[in-house]
All heavy atoms as TSV, in Angstrom:
chain	resi	resn	atom	element	x	y	z
A	1	ILE	N	N	149.818	203.027	147.805
A	1	ILE	CA	C	149.283	201.712	147.673
A	1	ILE	C	C	150.069	200.777	148.571
A	1	ILE	O	O	151.243	200.848	148.644
A	1	ILE	CB	C	149.335	201.234	146.193
A	1	ILE	CG1	C	148.558	199.920	146.067
A	1	ILE	CG2	C	150.691	201.161	145.666
A	1	ILE	CD1	C	148.245	199.589	144.616
A	2	THR	N	N	149.440	199.863	149.160
A	2	THR	CA	C	150.056	198.818	149.982
A	2	THR	C	C	150.374	197.641	149.173
A	2	THR	O	O	149.459	197.135	148.658
A	2	THR	CB	C	149.192	198.492	151.227
A	2	THR	OG1	O	148.874	199.628	151.957
A	2	THR	CG2	C	149.903	197.466	152.111
A	3	PRO	N	N	151.641	197.262	149.078
A	3	PRO	CA	C	151.973	196.155	148.241
A	3	PRO	C	C	151.252	194.895	148.664
A	3	PRO	O	O	151.047	194.537	149.844
A	3	PRO	CB	C	153.464	195.853	148.553
A	3	PRO	CG	C	153.996	197.298	149.003
A	3	PRO	CD	C	152.802	197.858	149.691
A	4	GLY	N	N	150.716	194.175	147.760
A	4	GLY	CA	C	149.946	192.954	147.976
A	4	GLY	C	C	148.517	193.100	148.307
A	4	GLY	O	O	147.885	192.085	148.566
A	5	VAL	N	N	148.045	194.339	148.279
A	5	VAL	CA	C	146.554	194.505	148.716
A	5	VAL	C	C	145.861	195.106	147.570
A	5	VAL	O	O	146.273	196.020	147.015
A	5	VAL	CB	C	146.527	195.443	149.908
A	5	VAL	CG1	C	145.068	195.715	150.198
A	5	VAL	CG2	C	147.229	194.932	151.140
A	6	SER	N	N	144.695	194.491	147.245
A	6	SER	CA	C	143.917	194.938	146.092
A	6	SER	C	C	142.464	194.898	146.561
A	6	SER	O	O	142.095	193.911	147.082
A	6	SER	CB	C	144.172	194.069	144.871
A	6	SER	OG	O	143.328	194.460	143.872
A	7	ASN	N	N	141.670	195.878	146.114
A	7	ASN	CA	C	140.298	195.855	146.405
A	7	ASN	C	C	139.495	195.247	145.207
A	7	ASN	O	O	138.298	195.264	145.193
A	7	ASN	CB	C	139.857	197.289	146.539
A	7	ASN	CG	C	140.364	197.894	147.792
A	7	ASN	OD1	O	140.507	197.131	148.881
A	7	ASN	ND2	N	140.515	199.182	147.936
A	8	THR	N	N	140.190	194.842	144.103
A	8	THR	CA	C	139.541	194.198	143.007
A	8	THR	C	C	139.698	192.712	143.070
A	8	THR	O	O	140.642	192.157	143.592
A	8	THR	CB	C	140.114	194.663	141.661
A	8	THR	OG1	O	141.545	194.378	141.657
A	8	THR	CG2	C	139.919	196.240	141.646
A	9	GLU	N	N	138.703	192.068	142.402
A	9	GLU	CA	C	138.685	190.586	142.390
A	9	GLU	C	C	139.875	190.129	141.499
A	9	GLU	O	O	140.176	190.646	140.443
A	9	GLU	CB	C	137.401	190.030	141.793
A	9	GLU	CG	C	137.378	188.503	141.702
A	9	GLU	CD	C	136.052	188.016	141.165
A	9	GLU	OE1	O	135.058	188.711	141.409
A	9	GLU	OE2	O	136.033	186.993	140.560
A	10	GLN	N	N	140.578	189.136	142.080
A	10	GLN	CA	C	141.723	188.662	141.301
A	10	GLN	C	C	141.499	187.259	140.626
A	10	GLN	O	O	140.783	186.459	141.211
A	10	GLN	CB	C	143.042	188.458	142.191
A	10	GLN	CG	C	143.416	189.771	142.758
A	10	GLN	CD	C	143.986	190.791	141.709
A	10	GLN	OE1	O	144.876	190.273	140.904
A	10	GLN	NE2	N	143.496	191.901	141.769
A	11	THR	N	N	141.977	187.094	139.428
A	11	THR	CA	C	141.820	185.757	138.765
A	11	THR	C	C	143.240	185.314	138.446
A	11	THR	O	O	144.211	186.015	138.490
A	11	THR	CB	C	141.072	185.997	137.436
A	11	THR	OG1	O	141.740	186.808	136.556
A	11	THR	CG2	C	139.651	186.546	137.788
A	12	ILE	N	N	143.326	184.051	138.203
A	12	ILE	CA	C	144.653	183.470	137.669
A	12	ILE	C	C	145.174	184.254	136.535
A	12	ILE	O	O	146.455	184.565	136.476
A	12	ILE	CB	C	144.490	181.969	137.181
A	12	ILE	CG1	C	144.037	181.106	138.569
A	12	ILE	CG2	C	145.731	181.445	136.643
A	12	ILE	CD1	C	145.131	181.155	139.639
A	13	GLU	N	N	144.390	184.718	135.606
A	13	GLU	CA	C	144.826	185.372	134.441
A	13	GLU	C	C	145.485	186.735	134.828
A	13	GLU	O	O	146.443	187.307	134.217
A	13	GLU	CB	C	143.706	185.649	133.359
A	13	GLU	CG	C	143.272	184.344	132.789
A	13	GLU	CD	C	142.324	183.471	133.591
A	13	GLU	OE1	O	141.747	184.010	134.637
A	13	GLU	OE2	O	142.188	182.263	133.395
A	14	LYS	N	N	144.943	187.379	135.833
A	14	LYS	CA	C	145.283	188.723	136.336
A	14	LYS	C	C	146.592	188.593	137.118
A	14	LYS	O	O	147.328	189.642	137.429
A	14	LYS	CB	C	144.335	189.394	136.991
A	14	LYS	CG	C	143.148	189.871	136.219
A	14	LYS	CD	C	142.121	190.555	137.117
A	14	LYS	CE	C	140.916	190.951	136.349
A	14	LYS	NZ	N	139.890	191.704	137.126
A	15	LEU	N	N	146.979	187.513	137.664
A	15	LEU	CA	C	148.081	187.272	138.474
A	15	LEU	C	C	149.415	187.044	137.826
A	15	LEU	O	O	150.442	186.778	138.565
A	15	LEU	CB	C	147.848	186.235	139.671
A	15	LEU	CG	C	146.619	186.725	140.526
A	15	LEU	CD1	C	146.421	185.517	141.411
A	15	LEU	CD2	C	146.979	187.926	141.363
A	16	GLY	N	N	149.524	186.937	136.556
A	16	GLY	CA	C	150.757	186.658	135.806
A	16	GLY	C	C	151.887	187.608	136.294
A	16	GLY	O	O	151.694	188.814	136.233
A	17	CYS	N	N	152.954	187.050	136.534
A	17	CYS	CA	C	154.156	187.882	136.884
A	17	CYS	C	C	155.396	187.234	136.172
A	17	CYS	O	O	155.839	186.142	136.321
A	17	CYS	CB	C	154.409	187.861	138.406
A	17	CYS	SG	S	155.842	188.901	138.784
A	18	TYR	N	N	156.117	188.202	135.414
A	18	TYR	CA	C	157.259	187.754	134.738
A	18	TYR	C	C	158.387	188.726	135.094
A	18	TYR	O	O	159.502	188.774	134.457
A	18	TYR	CB	C	157.032	187.792	133.246
A	18	TYR	CG	C	155.854	186.911	132.795
A	18	TYR	CD1	C	154.578	187.474	132.651
A	18	TYR	CD2	C	156.135	185.631	132.567
A	18	TYR	CE1	C	153.477	186.666	132.235
A	18	TYR	CE2	C	155.073	184.717	132.122
A	18	TYR	CZ	C	153.793	185.323	131.937
A	18	TYR	OH	O	152.729	184.499	131.660
A	19	GLY	N	N	158.277	189.399	136.213
A	19	GLY	CA	C	159.266	190.286	136.618
A	19	GLY	C	C	158.943	191.766	136.426
A	19	GLY	O	O	157.949	192.102	135.568
A	20	CYS	N	N	159.450	192.683	137.220
A	20	CYS	CA	C	158.971	194.000	137.253
A	20	CYS	C	C	159.156	194.729	135.842
A	20	CYS	O	O	158.419	195.583	135.507
A	20	CYS	CB	C	159.787	194.783	138.305
A	20	CYS	SG	S	159.238	194.489	139.958
A	21	CYS	N	N	160.150	194.377	135.049
A	21	CYS	CA	C	160.326	195.022	133.870
A	21	CYS	C	C	159.715	194.418	132.591
A	21	CYS	O	O	159.816	194.926	131.468
A	21	CYS	CB	C	161.898	195.324	133.555
A	21	CYS	SG	S	162.462	196.650	134.617
A	22	ASP	N	N	159.228	193.241	132.772
A	22	ASP	CA	C	158.627	192.569	131.697
A	22	ASP	C	C	157.119	193.105	131.294
A	22	ASP	O	O	156.365	193.192	132.241
A	22	ASP	CB	C	158.600	190.965	131.991
A	22	ASP	CG	C	158.336	190.117	130.724
A	22	ASP	OD1	O	157.244	190.351	130.135
A	22	ASP	OD2	O	159.151	189.369	130.385
A	23	ASN	N	N	156.986	193.353	130.031
A	23	ASN	CA	C	155.686	193.933	129.795
A	23	ASN	C	C	154.509	192.850	129.848
A	23	ASN	O	O	153.456	193.258	129.715
A	23	ASN	CB	C	155.755	194.484	128.331
A	23	ASN	CG	C	156.520	195.801	128.209
A	23	ASN	OD1	O	156.538	196.525	129.179
A	23	ASN	ND2	N	157.192	195.942	127.200
A	24	ARG	N	N	154.869	191.577	129.961
A	24	ARG	CA	C	153.858	190.565	130.076
A	24	ARG	C	C	153.243	190.487	131.457
A	24	ARG	O	O	152.120	190.008	131.730
A	24	ARG	CB	C	154.421	189.205	129.758
A	24	ARG	CG	C	154.841	189.060	128.312
A	24	ARG	CD	C	155.437	187.733	128.184
A	24	ARG	NE	N	156.679	187.659	128.951
A	24	ARG	CZ	C	157.483	186.577	129.205
A	24	ARG	NH1	N	157.021	185.352	128.675
A	24	ARG	NH2	N	158.495	186.506	129.916
A	25	THR	N	N	153.862	191.275	132.485
A	25	THR	CA	C	153.188	191.262	133.749
A	25	THR	C	C	152.022	192.039	133.888
A	25	THR	O	O	152.084	193.268	133.435
A	25	THR	CB	C	154.226	191.854	134.881
A	25	THR	OG1	O	155.392	191.015	134.879
A	25	THR	CG2	C	153.713	191.994	136.210
A	26	ILE	N	N	150.903	191.466	134.187
A	26	ILE	CA	C	149.607	192.107	134.095
A	26	ILE	C	C	148.884	192.222	135.450
A	26	ILE	O	O	147.692	192.530	135.444
A	26	ILE	CB	C	148.736	191.347	133.107
A	26	ILE	CG1	C	148.616	189.896	133.488
A	26	ILE	CG2	C	149.216	191.581	131.661
A	26	ILE	CD1	C	147.567	189.046	132.653
A	27	ASN	N	N	149.511	191.824	136.508
A	27	ASN	CA	C	148.941	191.853	137.809
A	27	ASN	C	C	148.499	193.387	138.112
A	27	ASN	O	O	149.347	194.309	138.160
A	27	ASN	CB	C	149.901	191.337	138.890
A	27	ASN	CG	C	149.404	191.292	140.229
A	27	ASN	OD1	O	148.448	192.028	140.633
A	27	ASN	ND2	N	149.820	190.341	140.993
A	28	ILE	N	N	147.226	193.506	138.445
A	28	ILE	CA	C	146.663	194.910	138.656
A	28	ILE	C	C	147.387	195.642	139.859
A	28	ILE	O	O	147.580	196.685	139.862
A	28	ILE	CB	C	145.181	194.823	138.857
A	28	ILE	CG1	C	144.665	196.195	138.638
A	28	ILE	CG2	C	144.774	194.092	139.975
A	28	ILE	CD1	C	143.151	196.247	138.358
A	29	MET	N	N	147.800	194.792	140.811
A	29	MET	CA	C	148.506	195.307	141.963
A	29	MET	C	C	149.849	195.957	141.659
A	29	MET	O	O	150.434	196.744	142.437
A	29	MET	CB	C	148.721	194.243	143.134
A	29	MET	CG	C	147.349	193.836	143.690
A	29	MET	SD	S	147.470	192.656	144.951
A	29	MET	CE	C	147.972	191.136	144.064
A	30	CYS	N	N	150.443	195.501	140.420
A	30	CYS	CA	C	151.660	195.896	140.167
A	30	CYS	C	C	151.713	197.310	139.486
A	30	CYS	O	O	152.673	197.960	139.369
A	30	CYS	CB	C	152.395	195.000	139.154
A	30	CYS	SG	S	152.826	193.426	139.966
A	31	SER	N	N	150.604	197.781	138.958
A	31	SER	CA	C	150.444	199.025	138.124
A	31	SER	C	C	150.935	200.256	138.891
A	31	SER	O	O	151.604	201.186	138.245
A	31	SER	CB	C	149.116	199.232	137.609
A	31	SER	OG	O	148.192	199.315	138.739
A	32	ASN	N	N	150.891	200.205	140.153
A	32	ASN	CA	C	151.313	201.490	140.987
A	32	ASN	C	C	152.320	201.082	142.006
A	32	ASN	O	O	152.627	201.797	142.850
A	32	ASN	CB	C	150.115	202.162	141.680
A	32	ASN	CG	C	149.209	202.795	140.656
A	32	ASN	OD1	O	149.649	203.393	139.752
A	32	ASN	ND2	N	147.900	202.654	140.847
A	33	CYS	N	N	152.930	199.933	141.861
A	33	CYS	CA	C	153.947	199.474	142.816
A	33	CYS	C	C	155.175	200.244	142.765
A	33	CYS	O	O	155.763	200.295	141.708
A	33	CYS	CB	C	154.198	197.926	142.576
A	33	CYS	SG	S	155.550	197.399	143.682
A	34	PRO	N	N	155.596	200.865	143.840
A	34	PRO	CA	C	156.890	201.662	143.732
A	34	PRO	C	C	158.053	200.852	143.361
A	34	PRO	O	O	159.040	201.412	142.776
A	34	PRO	CB	C	156.983	202.239	145.178
A	34	PRO	CG	C	156.068	201.499	146.058
A	34	PRO	CD	C	155.060	200.922	145.188
A	35	ILE	N	N	158.098	199.634	143.722
A	35	ILE	CA	C	159.323	198.720	143.396
A	35	ILE	C	C	159.370	198.439	141.891
A	35	ILE	O	O	160.324	198.656	141.183
A	35	ILE	CB	C	159.265	197.422	144.200
A	35	ILE	CG1	C	159.446	197.711	145.620
A	35	ILE	CG2	C	160.241	196.466	143.674
A	35	ILE	CD1	C	159.081	196.593	146.655
A	36	ARG	N	N	158.122	198.204	141.307
A	36	ARG	CA	C	158.086	197.973	139.805
A	36	ARG	C	C	158.357	199.342	139.109
A	36	ARG	O	O	159.156	199.218	138.097
A	36	ARG	CB	C	156.673	197.544	139.481
A	36	ARG	CG	C	156.466	197.364	137.951
A	36	ARG	CD	C	155.076	196.865	137.541
A	36	ARG	NE	N	154.843	196.915	136.181
A	36	ARG	CZ	C	155.028	195.915	135.316
A	36	ARG	NH1	N	155.762	194.834	135.683
A	36	ARG	NH2	N	154.712	196.040	134.024
A	37	ILE	N	N	157.922	200.433	139.525
A	37	ILE	CA	C	158.166	201.686	138.936
A	37	ILE	C	C	159.628	201.892	139.025
A	37	ILE	O	O	160.277	202.286	137.892
A	37	ILE	CB	C	157.306	202.813	139.654
A	37	ILE	CG1	C	155.842	202.660	139.387
A	37	ILE	CG2	C	157.820	204.173	139.154
A	37	ILE	CD1	C	154.883	203.501	140.102
A	38	CYS	N	N	160.250	201.718	140.109
A	38	CYS	CA	C	161.671	201.972	140.227
A	38	CYS	C	C	162.467	201.064	139.333
A	38	CYS	O	O	163.426	201.496	138.652
A	38	CYS	CB	C	162.112	201.791	141.722
A	38	CYS	SG	S	163.853	201.982	142.065
A	39	ALA	N	N	162.226	199.862	139.275
A	39	ALA	CA	C	162.924	198.890	138.428
A	39	ALA	C	C	162.755	199.227	136.972
A	39	ALA	O	O	163.763	199.165	136.167
A	39	ALA	CB	C	162.404	197.473	138.632
A	40	ARG	N	N	161.528	199.717	136.562
A	40	ARG	CA	C	161.326	200.040	135.102
A	40	ARG	C	C	162.088	201.270	134.825
A	40	ARG	O	O	162.651	201.460	133.706
A	40	ARG	CB	C	159.808	200.130	134.927
A	40	ARG	CG	C	159.162	198.824	134.895
A	40	ARG	CD	C	157.636	198.857	134.757
A	40	ARG	NE	N	157.412	199.251	133.274
A	40	ARG	CZ	C	157.186	198.460	132.305
A	40	ARG	NH1	N	157.316	197.081	132.423
A	40	ARG	NH2	N	156.780	198.910	131.156
A	41	GLU	N	N	162.073	202.265	135.800
A	41	GLU	CA	C	162.905	203.491	135.464
A	41	GLU	C	C	164.336	203.286	135.267
A	41	GLU	O	O	165.034	203.905	134.509
A	41	GLU	CB	C	162.652	204.480	136.599
A	41	GLU	CG	C	161.270	205.194	136.603
A	41	GLU	CD	C	161.039	205.977	137.827
A	41	GLU	OE1	O	161.708	205.894	138.866
A	41	GLU	OE2	O	159.937	206.661	137.833
A	42	LYS	N	N	164.846	202.339	136.093
A	42	LYS	CA	C	166.265	201.988	136.092
A	42	LYS	C	C	166.597	200.935	135.041
A	42	LYS	O	O	167.745	200.586	134.678
A	42	LYS	CB	C	166.743	201.496	137.383
A	42	LYS	CG	C	166.764	202.569	138.460
A	42	LYS	CD	C	167.180	201.863	139.839
A	42	LYS	CE	C	167.158	203.063	140.850
A	42	LYS	NZ	N	167.490	202.503	142.146
A	43	ASN	N	N	165.471	200.360	134.343
A	43	ASN	CA	C	165.646	199.429	133.315
A	43	ASN	C	C	166.482	198.218	133.716
A	43	ASN	O	O	167.409	197.832	133.046
A	43	ASN	CB	C	166.178	200.044	131.947
A	43	ASN	CG	C	165.847	199.090	130.778
A	43	ASN	OD1	O	164.955	198.407	130.739
A	43	ASN	ND2	N	166.877	199.090	129.745
A	44	ILE	N	N	166.254	197.762	134.849
A	44	ILE	CA	C	166.844	196.484	135.423
A	44	ILE	C	C	165.906	195.316	135.527
A	44	ILE	O	O	164.703	195.499	135.716
A	44	ILE	CB	C	167.462	196.774	136.865
A	44	ILE	CG1	C	166.401	197.239	137.807
A	44	ILE	CG2	C	168.637	197.719	136.704
A	44	ILE	CD1	C	167.105	197.422	139.187
A	45	GLU	N	N	166.377	194.069	135.282
A	45	GLU	CA	C	165.502	193.062	135.347
A	45	GLU	C	C	164.869	192.693	136.740
A	45	GLU	O	O	163.653	192.267	136.790
A	45	GLU	CB	C	166.361	191.722	134.867
A	45	GLU	CG	C	165.525	190.451	134.699
A	45	GLU	CD	C	166.350	189.438	134.085
A	45	GLU	OE1	O	167.469	189.619	133.706
A	45	GLU	OE2	O	165.839	188.221	134.202
A	46	ASN	N	N	165.716	192.896	137.715
A	46	ASN	CA	C	165.128	192.715	139.110
A	46	ASN	C	C	165.931	193.509	140.042
A	46	ASN	O	O	167.106	194.067	139.655
A	46	ASN	CB	C	164.981	191.287	139.483
A	46	ASN	CG	C	166.258	190.601	139.557
A	46	ASN	OD1	O	167.210	190.993	140.299
A	46	ASN	ND2	N	166.337	189.481	138.918
A	47	CYS	N	N	165.580	193.692	141.262
A	47	CYS	CA	C	166.187	194.520	142.221
A	47	CYS	C	C	167.619	194.057	142.625
A	47	CYS	O	O	168.447	194.837	143.025
A	47	CYS	CB	C	165.391	194.474	143.516
A	47	CYS	SG	S	163.838	195.330	143.282
A	48	GLY	N	N	167.971	192.759	142.423
A	48	GLY	CA	C	169.337	192.294	142.567
A	48	GLY	C	C	170.299	192.892	141.794
A	48	GLY	O	O	171.508	192.803	142.089
A	49	TYR	N	N	169.983	193.487	140.689
A	49	TYR	CA	C	170.800	194.105	139.711
A	49	TYR	C	C	171.016	195.743	140.079
A	49	TYR	O	O	171.734	196.397	139.487
A	49	TYR	CB	C	170.408	194.130	138.308
A	49	TYR	CG	C	170.441	192.722	137.704
A	49	TYR	CD1	C	169.295	191.967	137.698
A	49	TYR	CD2	C	171.760	192.114	137.421
A	49	TYR	CE1	C	169.321	190.634	137.152
A	49	TYR	CE2	C	171.786	190.871	136.885
A	49	TYR	CZ	C	170.613	190.143	136.717
A	49	TYR	OH	O	170.651	188.825	136.257
A	50	CYS	N	N	170.418	196.204	141.120
A	50	CYS	CA	C	170.341	197.570	141.505
A	50	CYS	C	C	171.591	197.940	142.399
A	50	CYS	O	O	171.849	196.966	143.298
A	50	CYS	CB	C	169.152	197.952	142.231
A	50	CYS	SG	S	169.009	199.693	142.604
A	51	ASN	N	N	172.177	199.064	142.245
A	51	ASN	CA	C	173.329	199.387	143.021
A	51	ASN	C	C	172.935	199.822	144.467
A	51	ASN	O	O	173.654	199.902	145.292
A	51	ASN	CB	C	174.034	200.695	142.377
A	51	ASN	CG	C	174.805	200.349	141.153
A	51	ASN	OD1	O	175.191	199.153	140.953
A	51	ASN	ND2	N	174.894	201.227	140.212
A	52	ASN	N	N	171.637	200.092	144.583
A	52	ASN	CA	C	171.000	200.366	145.961
A	52	ASN	C	C	170.390	199.304	146.671
A	52	ASN	O	O	169.758	199.474	147.629
A	52	ASN	CB	C	169.945	201.520	145.731
A	52	ASN	CG	C	170.645	202.851	145.268
A	52	ASN	OD1	O	171.667	203.202	145.583
A	52	ASN	ND2	N	169.852	203.441	144.347
A	53	PHE	N	N	170.580	198.060	146.229
A	53	PHE	CA	C	170.120	196.833	146.844
A	53	PHE	C	C	170.712	196.520	148.137
A	53	PHE	O	O	171.927	196.428	148.190
A	53	PHE	CB	C	170.202	195.730	145.799
A	53	PHE	CG	C	169.638	194.423	146.429
A	53	PHE	CD1	C	168.323	194.161	146.387
A	53	PHE	CD2	C	170.487	193.515	146.947
A	53	PHE	CE1	C	167.866	192.910	146.928
A	53	PHE	CE2	C	169.999	192.387	147.538
A	53	PHE	CZ	C	168.779	191.994	147.448
A	54	PRO	N	N	170.045	196.235	149.241
A	54	PRO	CA	C	168.583	196.346	149.290
A	54	PRO	C	C	168.257	197.786	149.696
A	54	PRO	O	O	168.965	198.459	150.268
A	54	PRO	CB	C	168.218	195.342	150.413
A	54	PRO	CG	C	169.399	195.416	151.401
A	54	PRO	CD	C	170.560	195.578	150.412
A	55	CYS	N	N	167.142	198.289	149.374
A	55	CYS	CA	C	166.643	199.701	149.539
A	55	CYS	C	C	165.516	199.688	150.575
A	55	CYS	O	O	164.930	198.799	150.948
A	55	CYS	CB	C	166.334	200.379	148.235
A	55	CYS	SG	S	164.753	199.758	147.498
A	56	ASP	N	N	164.999	200.980	150.814
A	56	ASP	CA	C	163.954	201.135	151.748
A	56	ASP	C	C	162.629	200.586	151.321
A	56	ASP	O	O	161.810	200.001	152.069
A	56	ASP	CB	C	163.790	202.558	152.161
A	56	ASP	CG	C	164.921	203.219	152.946
A	56	ASP	OD1	O	165.632	202.387	153.574
A	56	ASP	OD2	O	165.027	204.512	152.919
A	57	LYS	N	N	162.453	200.606	150.025
A	57	LYS	CA	C	161.277	200.054	149.283
A	57	LYS	C	C	161.155	198.528	149.586
A	57	LYS	O	O	160.083	198.029	149.923
A	57	LYS	CB	C	161.142	200.327	147.842
A	57	LYS	CG	C	161.094	201.735	147.454
A	57	LYS	CD	C	161.165	201.894	145.868
A	57	LYS	CE	C	161.180	203.327	145.507
A	57	LYS	NZ	N	162.430	203.927	145.544
A	58	LEU	N	N	162.307	197.836	149.450
A	58	LEU	CA	C	162.307	196.502	149.634
A	58	LEU	C	C	162.194	196.062	151.183
A	58	LEU	O	O	161.473	195.095	151.449
A	58	LEU	CB	C	163.537	195.892	149.109
A	58	LEU	CG	C	163.689	195.808	147.593
A	58	LEU	CD1	C	164.952	195.170	147.123
A	58	LEU	CD2	C	162.614	194.770	146.975
A	59	ASN	N	N	162.817	196.855	152.011
A	59	ASN	CA	C	162.704	196.655	153.366
A	59	ASN	C	C	161.223	196.880	153.787
A	59	ASN	O	O	160.830	196.039	154.646
A	59	ASN	CB	C	163.596	197.484	154.166
A	59	ASN	CG	C	165.058	197.160	153.985
A	59	ASN	OD1	O	165.426	196.090	153.746
A	59	ASN	ND2	N	165.941	198.150	154.030
A	60	TYR	N	N	160.627	197.823	153.314
A	60	TYR	CA	C	159.173	198.085	153.672
A	60	TYR	C	C	158.281	196.898	153.285
A	60	TYR	O	O	157.515	196.377	154.036
A	60	TYR	CB	C	158.720	199.321	152.981
A	60	TYR	CG	C	157.156	199.643	153.109
A	60	TYR	CD1	C	156.792	200.223	154.302
A	60	TYR	CD2	C	156.237	199.387	152.192
A	60	TYR	CE1	C	155.427	200.368	154.463
A	60	TYR	CE2	C	154.931	199.550	152.259
A	60	TYR	CZ	C	154.523	200.101	153.469
A	60	TYR	OH	O	153.203	200.293	153.703
A	61	ILE	N	N	158.425	196.349	151.970
A	61	ILE	CA	C	157.639	195.301	151.628
A	61	ILE	C	C	157.914	194.063	152.383
A	61	ILE	O	O	157.029	193.244	152.651
A	61	ILE	CB	C	157.768	195.041	150.021
A	61	ILE	CG1	C	156.449	194.240	149.671
A	61	ILE	CG2	C	158.996	194.451	149.671
A	61	ILE	CD1	C	156.337	194.181	148.100
A	62	SER	N	N	159.185	193.905	152.732
A	62	SER	CA	C	159.513	192.693	153.593
A	62	SER	C	C	158.796	192.730	154.951
A	62	SER	O	O	158.275	191.773	155.394
A	62	SER	CB	C	161.049	192.657	153.824
A	62	SER	OG	O	161.679	192.363	152.534
A	63	GLU	N	N	158.844	193.952	155.518
A	63	GLU	CA	C	158.226	194.118	156.892
A	63	GLU	C	C	156.670	193.813	156.716
A	63	GLU	O	O	156.052	193.126	157.530
A	63	GLU	CB	C	158.443	195.501	157.411
A	63	GLU	CG	C	159.826	195.805	157.794
A	63	GLU	CD	C	160.086	197.144	158.048
A	63	GLU	OE1	O	159.105	198.034	158.278
A	63	GLU	OE2	O	161.275	197.490	158.224
A	64	LYS	N	N	156.050	194.493	155.712
A	64	LYS	CA	C	154.592	194.281	155.422
A	64	LYS	C	C	154.262	192.713	155.167
A	64	LYS	O	O	153.277	192.319	155.647
A	64	LYS	CB	C	154.092	195.131	154.307
A	64	LYS	CG	C	154.014	196.644	154.663
A	64	LYS	CD	C	153.010	196.743	155.710
A	64	LYS	CE	C	152.952	198.220	156.176
A	64	LYS	NZ	N	152.075	198.355	157.393
A	65	THR	N	N	155.079	192.086	154.436
A	65	THR	CA	C	154.857	190.693	154.143
A	65	THR	C	C	154.858	189.883	155.432
A	65	THR	O	O	153.996	189.066	155.604
A	65	THR	CB	C	155.912	190.212	153.166
A	65	THR	OG1	O	155.804	190.936	151.976
A	65	THR	CG2	C	155.705	188.696	152.830
A	66	MET	N	N	155.805	190.120	156.370
A	66	MET	CA	C	155.825	189.460	157.599
A	66	MET	C	C	154.558	189.750	158.473
A	66	MET	O	O	154.051	188.929	159.044
A	66	MET	CB	C	157.104	189.782	158.337
A	66	MET	CG	C	158.266	189.239	157.819
A	66	MET	SD	S	158.228	187.375	157.667
A	66	MET	CE	C	157.956	186.801	159.271
A	67	GLU	N	N	154.137	191.051	158.504
A	67	GLU	CA	C	152.987	191.376	159.156
A	67	GLU	C	C	151.709	190.622	158.525
A	67	GLU	O	O	150.909	190.137	159.426
A	67	GLU	CB	C	152.697	192.906	159.062
A	67	GLU	CG	C	153.521	193.791	159.818
A	67	GLU	CD	C	153.397	195.203	159.538
A	67	GLU	OE1	O	152.202	195.588	159.069
A	67	GLU	OE2	O	154.226	196.070	159.927
A	68	TYR	N	N	151.574	190.591	157.257
A	68	TYR	CA	C	150.489	189.793	156.698
A	68	TYR	C	C	150.498	188.269	157.035
A	68	TYR	O	O	149.560	187.720	157.369
A	68	TYR	CB	C	150.523	189.935	155.110
A	68	TYR	CG	C	150.324	191.293	154.618
A	68	TYR	CD1	C	150.939	191.713	153.473
A	68	TYR	CD2	C	149.494	192.309	155.262
A	68	TYR	CE1	C	150.683	193.098	152.951
A	68	TYR	CE2	C	149.382	193.555	154.868
A	68	TYR	CZ	C	149.877	193.918	153.689
A	68	TYR	OH	O	149.757	195.274	153.238
A	69	LEU	N	N	151.772	187.747	156.928
A	69	LEU	CA	C	151.895	186.325	157.255
A	69	LEU	C	C	151.634	186.087	158.728
A	69	LEU	O	O	150.903	185.157	159.017
A	69	LEU	CB	C	153.355	185.934	156.976
A	69	LEU	CG	C	153.742	184.497	157.271
A	69	LEU	CD1	C	152.890	183.621	156.421
A	69	LEU	CD2	C	155.244	184.256	156.990
A	70	ASN	N	N	152.074	186.889	159.587
A	70	ASN	CA	C	151.695	186.747	161.090
A	70	ASN	C	C	150.253	186.886	161.299
A	70	ASN	O	O	149.691	186.137	162.098
A	70	ASN	CB	C	152.440	187.760	161.899
A	70	ASN	CG	C	153.964	187.419	162.020
A	70	ASN	OD1	O	154.359	186.258	161.841
A	70	ASN	ND2	N	154.751	188.563	162.217
A	71	SER	N	N	149.635	187.869	160.541
A	71	SER	CA	C	148.145	187.959	160.740
A	71	SER	C	C	147.402	186.723	160.208
A	71	SER	O	O	146.406	186.301	160.825
A	71	SER	CB	C	147.728	189.161	159.843
A	71	SER	OG	O	146.308	189.250	159.882
A	72	ILE	N	N	147.892	186.091	159.110
A	72	ILE	CA	C	147.274	184.982	158.670
A	72	ILE	C	C	147.438	183.775	159.624
A	72	ILE	O	O	146.536	183.018	159.982
A	72	ILE	CB	C	147.803	184.609	157.317
A	72	ILE	CG1	C	147.369	185.608	156.227
A	72	ILE	CG2	C	147.440	183.124	156.851
A	72	ILE	CD1	C	148.067	185.411	154.989
A	73	HIS	N	N	148.564	183.638	160.214
A	73	HIS	CA	C	148.893	182.673	161.044
A	73	HIS	C	C	147.916	182.781	162.476
A	73	HIS	O	O	147.445	181.791	162.988
A	73	HIS	CB	C	150.214	182.683	161.629
A	73	HIS	CG	C	151.152	182.086	160.610
A	73	HIS	ND1	N	152.580	182.422	160.636
A	73	HIS	CD2	C	151.180	181.145	159.554
A	73	HIS	CE1	C	153.135	181.691	159.553
A	73	HIS	NE2	N	152.184	180.939	158.934
A	74	GLU	N	N	147.759	184.062	162.887
A	74	GLU	CA	C	146.914	184.245	163.963
A	74	GLU	C	C	145.398	183.899	163.557
A	74	GLU	O	O	144.653	183.381	164.530
A	74	GLU	CB	C	146.971	185.693	164.464
A	74	GLU	CG	C	148.260	186.064	165.128
A	74	GLU	CD	C	148.502	185.190	166.377
A	74	GLU	OE1	O	147.584	185.040	167.217
A	74	GLU	OE2	O	149.522	184.725	166.622
A	75	THR	N	N	145.074	184.160	162.361
A	75	THR	CA	C	143.629	183.879	162.004
A	75	THR	C	C	143.386	182.375	161.888
A	75	THR	O	O	142.198	182.000	162.244
A	75	THR	CB	C	143.421	184.618	160.646
A	75	THR	OG1	O	143.681	185.976	160.717
A	75	THR	CG2	C	141.989	184.324	160.128
A	76	VAL	N	N	144.316	181.581	161.568
A	76	VAL	CA	C	144.047	180.111	161.323
A	76	VAL	C	C	144.228	179.401	162.580
A	76	VAL	O	O	144.098	178.217	162.548
A	76	VAL	CB	C	144.843	179.652	160.133
A	76	VAL	CG1	C	144.403	180.273	158.795
A	76	VAL	CG2	C	146.251	179.674	160.363
A	77	LYS	N	N	144.656	179.941	163.607
A	77	LYS	CA	C	144.861	179.266	164.958
A	77	LYS	C	C	143.560	178.798	165.541
A	77	LYS	O	O	142.595	179.291	165.411
A	77	LYS	CB	C	145.681	180.138	165.907
A	77	LYS	CG	C	147.128	180.213	165.627
A	77	LYS	CD	C	147.765	180.928	166.827
A	77	LYS	CE	C	149.258	181.021	166.639
A	77	LYS	NZ	N	149.897	181.682	167.626
């Protein structure tokens, strides 16, 4: 799964985020997110508490986020 990409319609109700380990997070994109899975397995509130911070998973999502942002900027020019 590519972080931040969903083929399903999103609503405000579906986008709730309270952190990777909080059971109230209901964002459908999070269900298979490797970062969320990792945080939940380690039972940490967020990646800042991880001994492996920053890791390849975070570096990957940062790179993808920049690609998406650059693509949006190009589209709106």
